[in-house]
Every structure is written in C-alpha cells, then in structure tokens.
C-alpha positions as CSV (number, residue, x, y, z in Angstrom):
1,M,-0.2,-0.1,-0.1
2,K,1.5,3.5,-1.0
3,R,2.7,5.5,2.0
4,A,0.4,8.5,2.6
5,T,1.6,12.0,2.0
6,L,0.8,15.5,2.7
7,K,-0.6,15.8,-0.7
8,D,-2.9,13.3,0.2
9,I,-4.7,14.8,3.4
10,A,-4.7,18.0,2.0
11,R,-7.0,16.8,-1.4
12,M,-9.4,15.1,0.6
13,A,-9.5,18.1,2.9
14,D,-9.7,20.5,0.3
15,V,-7.1,23.0,1.8
16,S,-3.2,23.4,1.3
17,V,-0.3,21.3,1.9
18,A,1.0,24.5,3.9
19,T,-2.1,23.6,6.1
20,V,-2.4,20.0,6.4
21,S,1.5,20.4,7.9
22,Y,0.8,23.3,10.5
23,V,-2.4,21.0,12.0
24,L,-0.5,17.8,11.7
25,N,2.7,19.4,13.5
26,N,0.6,21.6,16.0
27,V,2.1,24.9,15.2
28,D,0.4,27.4,17.2
29,N,0.4,30.8,15.6
30,Q,-1.7,29.9,12.8
31,S,-5.2,30.6,12.6
32,I,-7.2,27.2,11.3
33,P,-10.6,26.9,12.7
34,E,-11.3,23.6,14.3
35,T,-13.4,22.2,12.4
36,T,-10.6,22.5,9.3
37,R,-7.5,21.0,12.3
38,C,-10.1,18.3,13.1
39,K,-10.9,17.0,9.3
40,I,-7.2,16.9,9.0
41,M,-6.9,14.4,11.4
42,R,-9.5,12.1,10.6
43,I,-8.1,12.1,7.5
44,A,-4.9,11.8,8.5
45,K,-6.2,9.1,11.1
46,E,-8.0,7.5,8.1
47,L,-4.9,6.9,5.4
48,E,-2.8,5.9,8.0
49,Y,-0.6,8.8,7.9
50,T,3.2,8.8,9.5
51,P,5.3,12.3,8.9
52,N,8.0,11.8,7.2
53,L,10.5,12.3,10.2
54,S,13.2,14.6,7.8
55,A,10.3,16.5,6.3
56,R,9.1,16.9,10.6
57,T,12.2,17.7,11.6
58,L,12.4,20.8,9.1
59,V,8.9,22.0,9.8
60,R,8.7,22.1,13.4
61,N,13.0,21.9,14.2
62,K,12.3,19.1,16.4
63,S,14.9,16.4,16.3
64,G,12.6,13.6,16.0
65,L,14.5,11.7,18.7
66,V,12.6,10.4,21.3
67,G,14.9,9.3,24.9
68,I,14.9,5.9,26.6
69,L,16.5,6.1,30.0
70,I,17.2,3.0,31.8
71,N,19.0,2.1,34.8
72,E,22.6,0.4,34.8
73,E,23.1,-2.7,37.0
74,Q,25.4,-5.0,37.0
75,D,24.2,-8.7,37.6
76,I,20.4,-7.6,36.8
77,P,18.5,-10.4,37.1
78,Y,16.8,-11.8,33.9
79,W,13.2,-11.3,34.7
80,K,14.0,-7.8,34.8
81,K,16.0,-7.9,31.7
82,Q,13.2,-9.3,30.3
83,S,10.8,-7.0,31.8
84,H,12.9,-4.2,30.1
85,F,13.5,-5.9,27.0
86,T,9.3,-6.1,26.7
87,F,8.8,-2.9,27.4
88,V,11.6,-1.0,25.1
89,D,10.7,-3.7,21.9
90,G,6.7,-2.7,22.1
91,L,7.5,0.8,22.5
92,Q,10.6,1.3,20.0
93,K,8.1,-0.6,16.9
94,L,5.4,2.1,17.7
95,L,8.3,5.2,17.7
96,T,9.7,3.6,14.5
97,T,6.0,4.0,12.6
98,A,5.2,7.6,14.3
99,G,8.3,8.6,12.5
100,Y,10.8,8.8,15.7
101,H,13.8,7.9,15.7
102,T,14.8,6.0,19.6
103,L,18.2,7.4,21.4
104,F,18.7,4.6,24.0
105,I,20.8,5.2,27.1
106,T,21.8,3.4,29.8
107,I,22.5,5.7,33.4
108,D,24.9,4.9,36.3
109,A,23.6,6.3,39.4
110,N,27.1,6.2,40.8
111,D,28.8,7.9,37.7
112,P,26.0,9.5,35.8
113,S,26.9,10.8,31.6
114,L,24.6,12.8,31.1
115,N,26.2,14.7,28.7
116,V,24.6,13.3,25.7
117,I,21.2,13.7,26.9
118,I,22.3,17.6,26.7
119,E,23.3,17.5,23.2
120,R,20.2,16.1,21.8
121,N,17.3,17.9,21.4
122,L,15.0,15.1,22.8
123,E,10.9,15.3,22.0
124,A,10.3,13.1,24.7
125,V,11.7,11.3,27.8
126,F,10.8,7.4,29.0
127,L,12.3,7.0,32.3
128,V,12.9,3.0,33.4
129,D,12.9,1.8,36.7
130,V,15.8,4.3,37.5
131,K,16.6,5.0,40.7
132,D,15.1,7.6,43.0
133,E,17.9,9.8,43.8
134,M,18.0,10.2,40.1
135,F,15.0,11.6,39.1
136,Y,15.6,15.4,39.3
137,T,19.4,14.7,38.1
138,I,17.8,13.4,35.3
139,S,15.0,16.1,34.6
140,S,17.1,19.0,35.3
141,K,18.6,18.6,31.9
142,F,15.7,18.9,30.2
143,V,13.7,22.8,29.3
144,E,9.9,23.2,30.8
145,G,7.3,21.4,28.8
146,I,9.1,18.3,27.4
147,P,7.1,15.2,28.7
148,L,9.0,13.2,31.0
149,I,7.3,9.3,31.3
150,V,8.3,7.2,34.2
151,I,7.9,3.7,34.6
152,D,7.8,1.1,37.2
153,S,8.2,4.0,39.9
154,I,6.1,6.8,41.6
155,I,7.2,10.1,42.4
156,E,5.2,13.0,44.0
157,D,5.7,15.4,41.0
158,N,3.7,16.4,38.7
159,L,6.7,17.2,36.6
160,F,6.7,13.3,35.9
161,Q,4.1,11.2,34.0
162,Q,4.2,7.6,35.3
163,I,2.8,4.5,34.5
164,T,2.6,1.3,36.7
165,Y,0.1,-1.6,36.7
166,N,-3.2,-1.4,39.2
167,F,-1.7,-4.5,41.6
168,H,-4.5,-2.9,43.7
169,S,-7.0,-5.3,40.9
170,A,-4.5,-7.9,40.6
171,L,-3.5,-8.5,44.6
172,K,-7.2,-8.8,45.2
173,I,-7.8,-11.2,42.4
174,A,-5.1,-13.3,42.8
175,S,-6.2,-13.8,46.8
176,K,-9.5,-15.0,45.8
177,L,-7.8,-17.6,44.0
178,M,-6.1,-18.6,47.1
179,N,-7.8,-21.7,49.3
180,Q,-5.4,-21.5,52.0
181,S,-3.0,-19.1,53.5
182,F,0.2,-18.1,50.7
183,C,3.1,-16.4,50.7
184,L,3.6,-13.3,48.1
185,I,6.5,-13.3,46.4
186,M,7.9,-10.3,43.9
187,E,10.5,-8.9,42.1
188,N,12.4,-5.9,43.9
189,F,12.4,-2.5,42.2
190,N,14.8,0.2,41.9
191,N,11.8,2.9,43.0
192,Q,10.8,2.0,47.1
193,A,7.7,4.3,46.6
194,L,6.5,1.4,44.2
195,V,7.5,-0.8,46.5
196,N,5.4,0.0,48.9
197,Y,2.6,0.4,46.7
198,I,2.3,-3.0,46.4
199,L,3.4,-3.9,50.2
200,T,0.4,-1.8,50.9
201,N,-2.2,-3.3,48.7
202,T,-1.4,-6.5,49.9
203,N,-3.6,-8.5,52.8
204,V,-0.4,-10.8,53.2
205,A,1.2,-10.4,56.7
206,K,5.3,-8.6,56.1
207,D,6.7,-11.7,56.8
208,H,5.0,-13.7,54.5
209,I,6.3,-11.6,52.1
210,Y,9.6,-12.0,49.8
211,I,11.3,-9.5,47.4
212,V,13.9,-11.4,45.4
213,D,16.9,-10.2,43.2
214,T,18.1,-13.3,42.1
215,P,17.2,-16.7,41.4
216,N,18.8,-18.2,44.9
217,D,16.9,-15.6,47.1
218,L,14.0,-17.9,45.3
219,D,15.5,-20.9,46.1
220,E,16.2,-20.3,49.6
221,I,12.5,-19.4,50.2
222,F,11.7,-23.0,48.9
223,K,13.7,-24.0,51.5
224,Q,12.5,-22.3,54.3
225,T,8.7,-21.7,53.2
226,Q,6.1,-23.7,54.9
227,F,3.5,-21.9,52.4
228,K,2.3,-24.5,49.4
229,E,0.3,-21.7,48.4
230,A,1.8,-18.1,46.2
231,I,0.9,-15.2,44.4
232,V,3.7,-14.2,42.5
233,I,4.7,-10.8,40.8
234,N,6.4,-11.1,37.3
235,E,5.5,-14.0,35.3
236,F,9.1,-15.1,34.6
237,I,9.5,-15.4,38.4
238,G,6.4,-17.4,38.3
239,S,7.6,-19.7,35.5
240,Y,11.2,-20.3,38.3
241,V,8.5,-21.0,41.1
242,E,6.2,-23.4,38.5
243,R,9.2,-25.3,37.5
244,S,10.4,-25.8,41.3
245,G,6.7,-27.9,41.8
246,Y,6.8,-26.5,45.7
247,F,3.4,-25.1,45.6
248,N,0.5,-26.7,44.9
249,N,-1.4,-23.5,44.0
250,L,0.2,-20.5,42.0
251,A,-1.6,-17.2,40.9
252,V,0.7,-15.2,38.7
253,I,0.4,-11.1,37.8
254,C,1.9,-11.3,34.4
255,T,3.8,-7.9,34.7
256,C,6.0,-8.7,30.8
257,S,2.9,-9.5,28.6
258,C,4.3,-13.2,28.1
259,P,1.7,-15.4,29.7
260,E,2.4,-18.0,27.5
261,I,5.0,-19.0,29.3
262,L,3.9,-20.2,32.1
263,S,1.8,-23.9,32.0
264,D,-2.2,-24.0,32.0
265,K,-2.4,-24.9,36.2
266,T,-1.0,-21.7,36.6
267,E,-3.4,-18.8,37.3
268,K,-3.1,-16.0,35.3
269,I,-3.8,-11.9,36.4
270,M,-3.1,-10.3,32.8
271,F,-3.4,-6.6,32.4
272,K,-5.6,-4.8,29.6
273,E,-2.7,-2.6,27.7
274,D,1.3,-3.2,27.9
275,K,3.2,-0.4,29.3
276,S,4.6,0.4,25.7
277,K,1.2,1.1,24.3
278,T,-0.1,2.8,27.4
279,A,3.6,5.4,27.7
280,F,3.4,5.8,23.9
281,H,-0.4,6.6,23.5
282,I,0.8,8.9,26.8
283,M,3.4,10.9,24.9
284,N,1.7,11.0,22.2
285,S,-1.2,13.4,23.9
286,L,1.2,15.3,25.8
287,L,2.3,16.6,22.6
288,R,-0.3,17.5,20.9
289,R,-2.6,18.6,23.1
290,N,-0.3,20.6,25.5
291,E,-1.4,18.8,28.6
292,Y,1.9,18.6,29.8
293,H,1.2,20.8,32.9
294,S,-2.5,21.0,32.7
295,N,-3.3,17.3,34.1
296,N,-4.7,16.9,37.6
297,S,-3.4,13.4,37.9
298,N,-0.1,12.3,36.9
299,I,-0.2,8.3,37.9
300,N,-1.6,6.6,35.1
301,F,-3.0,2.9,36.2
302,I,-3.3,-0.1,33.8
303,E,-6.0,-2.1,34.3
304,V,-6.4,-5.6,35.2
305,K,-8.0,-7.7,32.0
306,I,-11.0,-9.3,33.5
C-alpha cells in the first residue's frame, strides 16, 4: 500500500499542503478553524498517515528523537531484563511507525554521564526503573514542557507522568484464587515508592512477603517457607517458581506480557494493555494537546483484564 502524503490529505480535505503541515505539526501561530483541524486529523487517521522524519524536523525545528533511559545495573536478574526488553521493544516499534528515532541510554547512578542527553534535542523522554536519586538529576537536563514519562516508579511530583500496573486490583483478584494461607513473591524495584505501593495493597503479612533479586533468593524460599500456595509478581519469576514444583496452587500477576510461558494449571492475572502502548499514547497526548502541566492526575494505572 502506498504511503499517504501531505498532498493526499490536503486534496481530500480541500486545503493547502501548508495548512495540513501546520495542523499535523501542531503549529500554534496559525489561525486555522477548529473544524478544519478536526477534518485534517480525521483524514490523516483514516489514511494511517505517518510523518516523514526529515520533513517533520524541518517544519517543527525538532529532532524527531525520543529518549529511553534505563538504570544500568550489574547482575541484573533475567526477569528484569525481560521486563525491560518487552517494554523497550514494544515502544521502539510504535515510535518508529510514528516517524520517531529512538535514543537508548543506560544510566549509571554512581557515575551518571548525561552529556549525551544535553547534546540531543529530545522531544520526549521515558525513564525506566530509574533509581530514586536520579529523577531530578535527569529532569534538570530538559527544558520545561518536554514530557518526562516514568515507567515502574512512583514519585510525588507532577513534573513526571507515571505508568504502572494496578497492583491493587491484581492482588485482590489473585488473593481470591488462594484456598488457604499463602505467600507473596515479587521482584524488587529501584523505586521504593512502587514497592511500598504494592506492599500496602496486599493483605499478606510482612513476614509472608518475599522480595527477590536473584534466582538464589528463590531457592532459599523453597528451602524455608511452609506455604504451599503463592502469588507471584512477574511471569518469569513465576515460571521459575512453577518449575520448582514446590507450590500446589500458584497465581501469577503477568507484568511482562508473556503469560504463555506459564503452564495451564497456573492462574494468570493479566492487564488490558502493555506498558509500551500506554506510554506511547500518553506521549502522543502530551505532545499534541499540550496537557503536560494541566493534568490533574499524573499517575496512570493500567487496569486488570477481567
């Protein structure tokens, strides 16, 4: 199928190519009727129009670059690697389709070199599982108005849009699948507020909760715990637990969009949308509607699929 162009949209909307360009690139200094704007946006959607990066850069004086920043860690567990990969791979595909280039950056919290961020004119930035102390160090490198979208973290600051799963609902559903006393096994996060949010939204006693960083931590649980039922957060941890054969009843909250790695006998709690799609939609909303500082809520919970 031939790729739609600005000329195609202009012809169907009966306006000039310049008018189409102004609307699609959100140029604010042009007096274009709202009905015309809506008509152009509708036609662009119908034609599945995606912008040409070089043309987009010239018109908007933008780089067409979006940054994805991830905390650099030694000995990162494979389940966290998989979680990061699933998100980055999905987001990068969506960004490429929309005409953006992706700049992937790992951040060393002990020696953060942020020059590459300063040198690039990024249009939006995604921060993935970044350590708490790095938020303001990173955000200070960007001008006001650039969307900063945080993944797997909660921070009490409206500067950051935040995306996480609705663990409150997920844990409530998982608990109902248990027949007797059970434990909670969950991955660790760099953001303590997210860990606290999960812990406060479960009715499990503190000494029945295991936060794991390595497979060895899981092996120790199998040696020590007396529980035969468990809720697990992250399906790759769930798969490891499943293979141990230790638990009789297992419910896994799937956070990597890979429920298929679990056996049929394991209960699976899934979400309506993966984080990459939610993150992309929020970025688009912020860039197109200029709602970055006007949103009343800056925490976006992805709901459970029922």
